[in-house]
N, C-alpha and C positions, 0 to 999 in steps of 0.2 A: 503493500500499500505506499502511497506517496501522498504529501499534502500538495493541494493545487491554490496556489493567492491568484486574486485579482487586485492587488494592491495598487500595483502602476493604472490599469484604468481608474481606481477609486481617488488616486492621487490628482490625476489630471483631472476629474471630473470637477475637484474641488479646487483645482487651479494651485496646488502647491507643486515644489519643486522638491526634489529627494531630500536635500539640506532641509527645507522647513520643514518637512515632517519628521526626519530624525532629529531635529532642533525640539519639537514640541512632545515627540517618545521619549527622547533625552538615550539616540543611539546616535552612530556615526552616519553620515552619508552614505560610506561604504555598507553598513550593514543594511541599509533599505535598498542598497544596488542590489547585494547578494539575496536578499529575498524576493527582490521584483523579477530576477534571474532564473530562480528557483533555487538558486544553490546555497539555502540557510530556510533551514526550518524554525519560527521563534517560539519560542517559549509562550505558555499559555497566558502568561502576563503580559507579554509584549503584546501579544495578538489583540487582547484587549483593549489595551491602552491605543494601538493604530486604529480598533474599530470605532472604539469611544472618539479619538481625532479625527476622524472621516465623516463621523454620524451615519455610522452602517453598520446594519446588524454583522457581528462577527462571522453566520454562515454565509451572508452573502459575500464576504473575501476571501474564507477561506473554505475549501470542502477536499474529504478524504475521498480518495480514487484509488482502486484497486488497479494493480498494474495489468 
């Protein structure tokens, strides 16, 4: 199983740069970039913070998919 995320889609819909989102959720821009590329799976806490900052239900951003 893998976690699919739509952070980039929702970040852009909210008009935020990677740097701006990173600052708001207290991580590096590199972390947001890695997350958007699918190279990093966030902790539950970070996922919830991202969803809250983007004002989107966490299930709209992150989905669990079978390989």
